C-alpha positions as CSV (number, residue, x, y, z in Angstrom):
1,M,67.9,-9.9,1.2
2,R,65.3,-7.3,0.2
3,R,62.9,-8.6,-2.0
4,R,61.8,-6.0,-4.8
5,A,59.6,-6.2,-7.8
6,A,61.9,-8.1,-10.6
7,A,58.4,-11.0,-17.2
8,L,59.6,-13.9,-17.9
9,C,59.5,-12.1,-21.1
10,G,67.0,-12.7,-30.3
11,A,70.2,-11.6,-29.7
12,A,73.7,-12.3,-32.0
13,A,75.4,-15.3,-29.5
14,V,78.8,-14.3,-28.4
15,V,79.5,-18.1,-26.7
16,A,81.9,-20.5,-25.6
17,A,81.9,-23.5,-27.4
18,T,79.3,-26.1,-25.9
19,V,79.2,-29.8,-24.7
20,A,76.5,-32.9,-24.3
21,A,76.3,-34.0,-20.7
22,A,75.0,-37.2,-20.0
23,P,70.9,-36.3,-19.3
24,A,69.6,-35.7,-16.1
25,G,69.9,-38.8,-13.8
26,A,70.8,-41.1,-15.7
27,G,69.2,-44.4,-15.9
28,T,65.7,-45.1,-17.3
29,P,63.1,-42.4,-17.5
30,P,59.3,-42.6,-16.2
31,R,57.0,-43.9,-18.8
32,A,53.9,-41.2,-20.4
33,D,51.9,-44.3,-19.0
34,A,53.5,-44.3,-15.7
35,P,51.3,-42.9,-12.3
36,A,52.6,-39.3,-12.8
37,A,52.0,-39.1,-9.1
38,A,51.5,-40.8,-6.3
39,G,49.7,-38.6,-3.4
40,I,48.7,-35.8,-5.0
41,D,45.2,-35.1,-6.6
42,W,45.0,-33.2,-9.1
43,R,42.4,-30.8,-10.4
44,K,41.8,-28.6,-13.5
45,C,42.3,-25.1,-13.4
46,G,42.9,-24.1,-16.1
47,T,43.3,-20.3,-17.7
48,A,42.8,-18.8,-21.1
49,R,46.4,-18.3,-20.9
50,H,47.5,-21.7,-19.9
51,P,44.4,-24.3,-20.5
52,A,46.3,-27.1,-19.1
53,L,46.7,-26.1,-15.6
54,Q,46.7,-28.3,-12.8
55,C,45.9,-27.3,-9.6
56,A,46.2,-29.6,-6.0
57,T,47.6,-29.1,-2.2
58,L,49.5,-31.5,-0.1
59,A,49.8,-31.9,3.2
60,V,53.2,-32.0,5.0
61,P,54.5,-31.5,8.1
62,L,55.0,-28.6,10.2
63,D,58.3,-29.6,11.5
64,H,60.0,-32.3,9.4
65,A,61.6,-33.4,12.5
66,R,58.1,-34.9,14.2
67,P,57.0,-36.3,10.8
68,R,53.5,-37.7,12.5
69,G,53.0,-33.7,13.9
70,E,50.8,-31.3,12.7
71,R,50.6,-30.2,9.3
72,I,50.5,-27.4,7.3
73,T,49.4,-27.5,3.6
74,L,51.2,-26.5,0.2
75,A,49.5,-25.1,-2.9
76,L,50.6,-26.8,-5.6
77,T,49.9,-26.3,-10.1
78,R,50.5,-28.2,-13.0
79,V,51.7,-28.2,-16.6
80,P,51.5,-32.0,-17.2
81,H,53.8,-33.8,-20.0
82,T,52.5,-34.0,-23.5
83,A,55.5,-36.0,-24.9
84,P,55.9,-40.0,-24.9
85,V,58.8,-40.0,-22.4
86,S,58.7,-37.7,-19.9
87,Q,61.8,-36.5,-18.1
88,G,60.3,-36.3,-14.5
89,P,59.0,-33.1,-13.1
90,L,60.6,-29.5,-13.1
91,L,60.0,-27.5,-10.0
92,V,59.5,-23.3,-10.8
93,N,60.2,-20.8,-7.7
94,P,60.3,-17.2,-8.4
95,G,62.5,-16.0,-5.5
96,G,61.1,-13.8,-2.3
97,P,61.6,-15.4,0.3
98,G,57.3,-15.0,0.1
99,G,56.8,-15.3,-3.7
100,S,54.2,-17.3,-4.9
101,G,55.3,-19.9,-7.4
102,R,51.7,-20.8,-8.6
103,A,51.7,-18.9,-11.4
104,L,54.8,-19.7,-13.1
105,A,54.2,-23.3,-13.2
106,G,52.3,-22.0,-17.0
107,I,54.8,-18.7,-18.1
108,V,57.2,-21.9,-17.9
109,A,55.5,-23.6,-19.8
110,S,54.5,-21.1,-22.4
111,S,57.5,-19.8,-22.7
112,L,60.2,-22.7,-23.3
113,P,60.2,-24.2,-26.8
114,A,57.2,-26.9,-26.7
115,E,59.3,-29.2,-27.4
116,V,61.1,-28.8,-24.5
117,A,58.2,-28.3,-21.7
118,A,56.5,-31.6,-23.8
119,R,58.6,-33.3,-21.6
120,Y,58.5,-32.1,-18.2
121,D,55.8,-32.2,-15.9
122,V,56.6,-28.6,-14.5
123,I,55.2,-28.0,-10.9
124,G,55.0,-24.7,-9.3
125,F,54.2,-24.3,-6.1
126,D,53.3,-21.7,-3.3
127,P,56.3,-21.9,-0.4
128,R,54.8,-22.4,3.4
129,G,53.1,-19.9,4.4
130,V,52.7,-18.3,1.4
131,G,49.8,-17.1,-0.7
132,A,47.3,-20.0,-1.4
133,S,49.1,-22.4,0.9
134,R,47.8,-22.7,4.3
135,P,48.3,-20.7,7.2
136,A,49.0,-17.6,5.1
137,L,51.1,-14.9,7.2
138,D,50.1,-11.6,7.1
139,C,51.4,-10.3,10.6
140,R,50.3,-7.0,10.4
141,P,48.1,-5.7,8.4
142,G,48.6,-2.1,7.2
143,H,52.1,-2.0,8.0
144,F,52.8,-0.2,4.5
145,A,50.1,1.8,5.0
146,P,51.3,5.8,3.4
147,V,52.5,7.8,4.4
148,R,55.2,6.3,6.6
149,P,58.2,8.5,8.3
150,G,60.5,9.1,5.9
151,S,63.6,6.5,5.8
152,L,66.5,9.1,6.4
153,P,66.8,9.0,10.4
154,R,67.8,12.7,9.9
155,T,66.2,13.5,13.3
156,P,65.9,11.1,16.4
157,A,62.1,11.2,16.5
158,T,62.1,10.2,12.8
159,E,64.5,6.8,13.7
160,R,62.7,5.9,16.9
161,A,59.1,6.3,14.7
162,N,61.1,3.7,11.8
163,L,62.5,2.0,15.0
164,A,59.0,1.5,16.6
165,R,57.3,0.1,13.2
166,A,59.5,-2.5,12.9
167,E,59.2,-3.3,16.3
168,S,55.7,-3.6,16.0
169,F,55.8,-6.2,13.0
170,A,58.1,-8.4,14.6
171,E,56.3,-8.6,17.6
172,A,53.1,-8.7,16.1
173,C,54.2,-11.5,14.2
174,G,55.6,-13.1,17.4
175,A,51.9,-12.7,18.7
176,K,50.2,-14.5,15.9
177,Y,52.3,-17.1,14.3
178,A,54.3,-17.9,17.3
179,R,53.4,-21.7,16.8
180,V,54.5,-21.3,12.8
181,L,57.6,-18.9,12.9
182,P,60.0,-21.3,14.5
183,H,59.2,-23.7,11.1
184,L,59.4,-20.7,8.9
185,D,62.9,-21.0,6.7
186,T,64.6,-22.2,3.9
187,V,65.9,-25.5,5.4
188,A,61.8,-26.6,5.8
189,A,61.2,-25.0,2.7
190,A,63.5,-27.3,1.2
191,R,62.5,-30.3,3.0
192,D,59.0,-29.6,1.2
193,M,60.2,-29.2,-1.8
194,E,61.6,-33.0,-1.7
195,A,58.2,-34.2,0.2
196,I,56.5,-33.5,-3.1
197,R,58.4,-35.4,-5.1
198,A,58.2,-38.1,-2.9
199,A,54.3,-37.6,-3.2
200,L,54.2,-37.3,-7.1
201,G,56.5,-40.9,-6.8
202,A,59.6,-39.4,-9.0
203,P,63.3,-40.6,-8.2
204,R,64.8,-37.3,-9.0
205,I,63.3,-33.5,-10.0
206,S,64.7,-31.0,-12.0
207,Y,64.8,-27.4,-10.7
208,L,64.4,-24.0,-11.9
209,G,64.6,-21.4,-9.9
210,Y,65.7,-17.3,-9.8
211,S,67.1,-15.0,-7.1
212,Y,66.4,-15.8,-3.8
213,G,64.8,-19.5,-5.5
214,T,68.6,-20.1,-6.4
215,Y,69.4,-20.2,-2.9
216,L,66.7,-22.3,-2.2
217,G,67.4,-25.0,-4.7
218,A,71.2,-25.1,-3.2
219,V,69.9,-25.6,-0.5
220,Y,68.2,-28.3,-1.5
221,A,70.5,-29.8,-3.6
222,K,73.1,-29.7,-0.1
223,L,70.5,-32.3,1.7
224,F,69.3,-34.2,-1.3
225,P,71.6,-34.6,-3.9
226,H,71.3,-37.6,-5.0
227,R,67.3,-36.4,-6.0
228,V,68.2,-33.9,-8.5
229,G,68.1,-34.1,-11.9
230,R,69.0,-30.8,-13.9
231,M,69.1,-28.1,-11.6
232,A,68.9,-24.2,-13.1
233,L,69.6,-21.2,-11.3
234,D,69.5,-17.7,-12.7
235,S,70.4,-14.2,-10.9
236,V,72.5,-15.9,-8.2
237,A,72.0,-15.5,-4.0
238,D,75.2,-14.9,-2.7
239,P,75.3,-17.9,-0.3
240,A,78.1,-15.8,1.9
241,G,77.1,-13.1,4.4
242,V,72.9,-14.5,4.6
243,W,71.3,-12.6,5.0
244,Y,72.5,-9.2,6.5
245,E,76.1,-8.2,5.1
246,A,74.1,-9.5,1.6
247,N,71.4,-6.3,2.2
248,L,73.9,-4.3,2.5
249,R,75.9,-5.0,-0.7
250,Q,72.5,-5.2,-2.1
251,S,71.9,-1.3,-1.1
252,L,75.4,-0.7,-2.5
253,A,74.2,-2.2,-5.6
254,F,71.4,-0.8,-6.2
255,D,72.8,2.6,-5.9
256,D,74.8,2.0,-8.8
257,R,71.6,0.8,-10.7
258,H,70.1,3.6,-9.8
259,R,72.4,5.8,-11.3
260,A,72.2,4.0,-15.1
261,F,68.5,4.8,-14.7
262,L,69.3,8.5,-14.2
263,A,71.9,8.6,-16.8
264,W,69.7,6.6,-19.2
265,V,67.2,9.8,-18.6
266,A,69.5,12.0,-19.4
267,R,70.2,10.6,-22.3
268,H,66.9,10.9,-23.6
269,H,66.6,14.7,-22.7
270,A,64.7,15.5,-25.7
271,T,61.6,13.4,-24.7
272,Y,62.0,14.4,-20.6
273,R,63.5,17.7,-20.4
274,L,65.2,16.5,-16.8
275,G,68.8,18.0,-18.3
276,T,71.7,16.0,-20.4
277,D,74.0,16.5,-17.4
278,P,73.3,12.4,-15.8
279,E,74.8,14.9,-11.9
280,R,72.1,17.8,-12.7
281,V,69.6,14.9,-13.3
282,E,70.4,13.2,-10.0
283,T,70.5,16.3,-8.1
284,R,66.6,16.6,-9.5
285,W,65.2,13.5,-8.2
286,Y,66.9,14.3,-4.5
287,A,64.9,17.2,-4.9
288,M,62.4,15.4,-5.0
289,R,62.8,13.6,-2.6
290,A,63.5,15.9,0.1
291,A,60.3,17.7,-1.4
292,L,57.5,14.7,-1.3
293,A,59.0,14.0,2.4
294,R,57.8,17.7,3.3
295,S,54.4,17.4,1.5
296,P,53.6,14.3,0.1
297,A,52.2,13.9,-2.9
298,A,48.0,13.2,-3.3
299,G,48.7,12.4,0.8
300,K,50.0,9.1,-0.2
301,V,53.4,9.6,-1.8
302,G,56.2,10.9,0.7
303,A,60.2,9.7,0.9
304,A,59.8,6.6,1.4
305,E,57.0,5.8,-1.1
306,L,59.0,7.0,-3.5
307,E,61.7,4.6,-2.9
308,D,59.4,1.9,-2.9
309,T,57.9,3.4,-6.1
310,F,61.6,3.6,-7.8
311,V,63.0,0.6,-6.9
312,P,61.6,-2.0,-9.6
313,G,64.0,-0.4,-11.6
314,G,66.8,-1.4,-10.3
315,Y,65.3,-4.6,-11.3
316,H,64.2,-4.7,-14.8
317,D,64.9,-1.3,-17.6
318,R,61.8,-2.0,-18.3
319,Y,60.3,-0.1,-15.2
320,W,62.2,3.0,-16.9
321,P,60.1,4.4,-19.1
322,A,56.8,4.6,-16.4
323,L,59.2,5.7,-13.9
324,A,61.0,8.7,-16.2
325,A,57.6,9.9,-17.2
326,A,56.2,10.4,-13.5
327,F,59.6,12.3,-12.6
328,A,60.1,14.4,-15.2
329,A,56.0,15.3,-15.0
330,Y,56.4,16.6,-11.0
331,A,60.0,17.6,-11.7
332,R,59.6,19.4,-14.5
333,E,55.5,20.6,-13.5
334,G,54.7,20.0,-10.4
335,D,52.0,16.8,-11.6
336,T,51.6,14.3,-9.0
337,G,49.2,12.3,-11.0
338,P,52.0,10.4,-13.1
339,L,53.8,9.5,-9.7
340,V,50.4,8.7,-7.4
341,E,49.8,6.3,-10.8
342,A,53.6,4.7,-10.4
343,Y,53.7,4.4,-6.8
344,E,50.3,2.4,-6.9
345,E,51.3,0.2,-9.8
346,F,54.8,-0.4,-8.5
347,G,55.2,0.5,-4.9
348,A,51.8,-0.2,-3.0
349,V,51.6,-3.4,-0.8
350,D,48.4,-4.7,-1.0
351,A,47.5,-8.1,0.7
352,A,49.6,-10.4,-1.2
353,G,52.5,-7.9,-1.0
354,A,51.6,-7.6,3.1
355,N,52.2,-12.1,3.0
356,S,55.3,-11.7,0.8
357,Y,56.5,-9.7,3.1
358,S,55.6,-11.5,6.1
359,V,56.6,-14.5,4.7
360,Y,59.9,-12.8,3.7
361,A,60.9,-11.3,7.2
362,A,60.4,-14.9,8.8
363,V,62.6,-16.7,6.8
364,Q,65.2,-14.2,6.2
365,C,65.3,-13.1,10.3
366,R,64.8,-17.5,11.0
367,D,67.9,-18.0,8.2
368,A,70.8,-17.1,9.7
369,A,71.3,-14.3,13.0
370,W,71.4,-10.4,12.5
371,P,72.2,-7.8,14.7
372,R,70.2,-7.4,17.6
373,D,72.4,-4.1,18.7
374,W,70.5,-0.8,16.6
375,R,74.4,0.7,16.6
376,R,75.7,-1.6,14.7
377,W,72.4,-1.5,12.1
378,R,73.2,2.7,12.7
379,E,77.0,2.3,12.1
380,D,76.9,0.3,9.2
381,N,74.2,1.7,7.4
382,R,75.1,5.7,8.4
383,A,78.8,4.9,6.6
384,L,77.1,2.9,3.7
385,Y,74.4,5.7,3.1
386,R,77.7,7.9,2.4
387,K,78.5,6.1,-1.1
388,A,74.4,4.7,-2.1
389,P,71.9,7.5,-1.0
390,F,68.8,6.4,-2.5
391,L,68.1,2.7,-1.1
392,T,70.2,2.2,2.0
393,W,68.2,3.5,4.7
394,N,65.0,2.2,2.6
395,N,66.9,-1.2,3.1
396,A,67.7,-0.5,6.7
397,W,63.7,-0.5,7.7
398,Y,62.6,-3.2,5.6
399,N,64.7,-5.4,7.3
400,A,64.7,-3.7,10.7
401,P,62.0,-6.7,12.1
402,C,65.1,-9.0,12.2
403,A,66.9,-6.9,14.9
404,F,63.5,-7.8,16.9
405,W,62.8,-11.5,15.8
406,P,61.0,-13.4,18.6
407,V,62.5,-16.5,17.5
408,P,65.6,-17.5,17.4
409,A,68.3,-18.3,14.3
410,R,69.7,-21.1,12.8
411,R,72.6,-21.7,11.4
412,P,73.1,-20.6,7.1
413,V,73.7,-23.9,5.2
414,D,77.2,-24.6,3.7
415,I,75.5,-24.9,0.4
416,A,79.3,-26.1,-1.0
417,N,78.4,-29.7,-3.0
418,D,80.7,-31.9,-5.1
419,E,77.6,-34.6,-5.9
420,L,76.0,-33.2,-8.0
421,P,75.5,-33.3,-11.9
422,P,75.9,-30.3,-13.7
423,V,74.3,-27.6,-12.8
424,L,73.7,-24.3,-14.8
425,L,74.2,-20.9,-13.4
426,F,72.5,-17.5,-14.9
427,Q,73.5,-14.3,-14.3
428,A,74.0,-10.3,-15.7
429,T,76.7,-8.2,-14.6
430,H,75.5,-5.2,-13.4
431,D,72.3,-7.0,-11.7
432,A,71.2,-5.0,-8.5
433,A,68.7,-7.7,-6.1
434,T,72.2,-10.5,-7.1
435,P,75.0,-8.6,-7.3
436,Y,77.7,-10.5,-10.2
437,Q,79.9,-12.1,-6.9
438,G,77.2,-14.1,-5.6
439,A,77.0,-16.2,-9.3
440,V,81.0,-16.4,-9.7
441,R,80.8,-17.7,-5.1
442,V,78.7,-20.2,-6.4
443,R,80.1,-21.3,-9.8
444,R,83.0,-22.2,-6.9
445,L,80.8,-24.1,-4.3
446,L,78.7,-26.3,-6.5
447,A,81.8,-28.8,-8.1
448,G,80.7,-28.9,-12.4
449,S,78.8,-26.2,-11.9
450,R,78.5,-23.5,-15.0
451,L,78.2,-19.4,-14.8
452,V,76.2,-18.3,-18.4
453,V,77.0,-14.3,-17.8
454,E,75.1,-12.0,-19.4
455,E,77.6,-9.1,-20.2
456,G,76.5,-5.6,-19.7
457,G,73.2,-6.2,-18.9
458,G,71.4,-4.8,-15.5
459,N,67.8,-6.7,-14.9
460,H,67.3,-9.3,-12.7
461,G,65.6,-12.4,-13.5
462,V,67.7,-13.0,-17.6
463,T,66.0,-16.4,-19.2
464,L,62.4,-16.7,-20.6
465,R,63.2,-12.4,-21.0
466,G,63.5,-12.5,-24.5
467,N,67.7,-12.8,-24.9
468,A,68.2,-15.3,-27.6
469,C,71.1,-16.4,-26.3
470,L,70.6,-17.0,-22.6
471,D,67.5,-19.3,-23.2
472,R,69.7,-21.3,-26.0
473,H,72.0,-22.8,-23.0
474,L,68.3,-22.8,-20.8
475,T,66.6,-24.9,-23.7
476,A,70.1,-26.9,-24.6
477,Y,70.1,-27.9,-20.7
478,L,67.0,-28.8,-20.7
479,A,66.4,-30.9,-23.1
480,D,69.6,-33.4,-22.7
481,G,72.0,-31.4,-20.2
482,T,74.1,-29.9,-22.6
483,V,75.9,-27.2,-21.2
484,P,79.4,-25.2,-22.1
485,R,82.6,-26.4,-21.7
486,G,83.9,-24.5,-18.3
487,G,86.7,-22.4,-18.8
488,G,87.3,-19.3,-16.1
489,G,84.7,-16.9,-14.3
490,A,82.4,-17.0,-17.5
491,D,81.8,-20.5,-19.1
492,A,79.6,-18.3,-21.7
493,V,78.7,-15.4,-22.4
494,C,76.2,-13.3,-24.0
495,P,75.0,-9.7,-25.1
496,A,72.5,-7.5,-23.1
497,L,69.5,-7.0,-24.6
498,P,69.2,-3.4,-25.8
499,E,68.2,-0.4,-23.1
500,P,64.2,0.5,-23.6
501,V,63.2,3.1,-25.7
502,P,61.4,6.1,-23.9
503,L,58.7,7.1,-24.2
504,E,56.6,10.5,-24.5
505,P,55.3,11.2,-20.9
506,K,51.6,11.4,-21.6
507,A,51.9,7.8,-23.5
508,A,54.7,5.8,-21.2
509,S,52.6,2.9,-19.2
510,A,53.4,0.7,-16.8
511,P,54.2,-2.9,-18.0
512,R,51.3,-4.1,-16.5
513,G,50.0,-7.6,-17.6
514,S,53.7,-9.0,-17.3
515,A,55.2,-11.6,-15.1
516,L,57.8,-8.4,-13.7
517,H,55.8,-8.8,-10.4
518,R,56.3,-12.0,-10.0
519,L,60.0,-12.7,-10.0
520,P,61.1,-10.7,-7.0
521,G,64.9,-10.9,-5.5
522,P,66.6,-11.3,-2.5
523,G,66.3,-8.7,0.0
524,R,63.1,-7.9,-1.9
525,R,59.4,-8.0,-2.7
């Protein structure tokens, strides 16, 4: 699925009654004076915001079927527990695949109530191939350098140019990382998590995963069900259609979310002056895309780059004021400055983004079979484009290297599981990156799991982002295993946060310094 930007940022609660479950991992918890890690050498690496942070590396087999063979390293972070009694490790993952998780340990530890965070060793990690783990992938530097061919294959030449880019990326990845690519997939990452658990000397681990990290967590639970303490999965990836069909569904959902953004712009005509009719605003947005296809802004933002810039708005409405301001400046005055600034902040791919995309492609293309006949892609995306013109072709080209991937695919994992303690799921009803039906499916597949729904919400990654109702459920679960009572499709319902307040175009700016860029969603960065 395509990964896109997704911050760990009260509302009155409308929730079902809750019942306390047994604490995770029944038995005597390890004492605070027990060794925190049996095989990891932690060192201080605290920051002003997270002074207790520690860092380490862990060597794991490149091929877990050959444990004495070649080794690679994983980069880890930890915020140690401070309570007298520890509940053990809480591994956290921001999604991707390809998302760096080292920063997430400090974010989660500081976002949870202090009395709950104090009970856990919060562990962040860069999955294999990502960030500070070694080797770190960068298959084809400059792959996203502007200006790229337009996404819409209106001519055979444009289609050939995009196909050539995709094939070149796959070939470059195969040439540089032939030894590594067969071992980059979700199963290998889950086995890495088990290696982390063993090195920590913990009988069980708890887990908080976002987006693709929900699938990673479910795969870990399938492989090692008796090693799971508590598991919270936020913005749940649909295990059906891994990953080709899931990306098609995601393109459709992103179109709905983009229309929601345009309708918000229309409701705030007094600020943006782009019209009060959402259809008229939509017409002006697509006119902007067509104009940039002919004449890229500052020689940098063409049609494809414009789509990249507005993708984060499908992840989180905190982007809407800045995106609306850039849109209004261009559409009303022909001012390209705010648009270029928004692209550089939201859409441009830096070295970290190139690494993330390389791992994304490697894992997605390896996890499951993708069509090898381009005619299938063309037919499916032409049909989808008629319903969802915003992102369909951009998303197709983002994933197109999988049509040429040099490593054969494995079979998807059947995550169905009846051996786990209660798993707690969180989902917004209008999430575009991981559409709602995926959470409903996973609730069925994980026996005893519970689903907390943000009714009417459209954001991705909804816990620890300001919704007090959702956070109460997460906090209670991590504290003592409390879960909502089962009942139908949703076991508890929380109201969505209010939409953002518009800002004057010249005052609008990107939500800098947030964790929005660190919570990617399946199918994008």
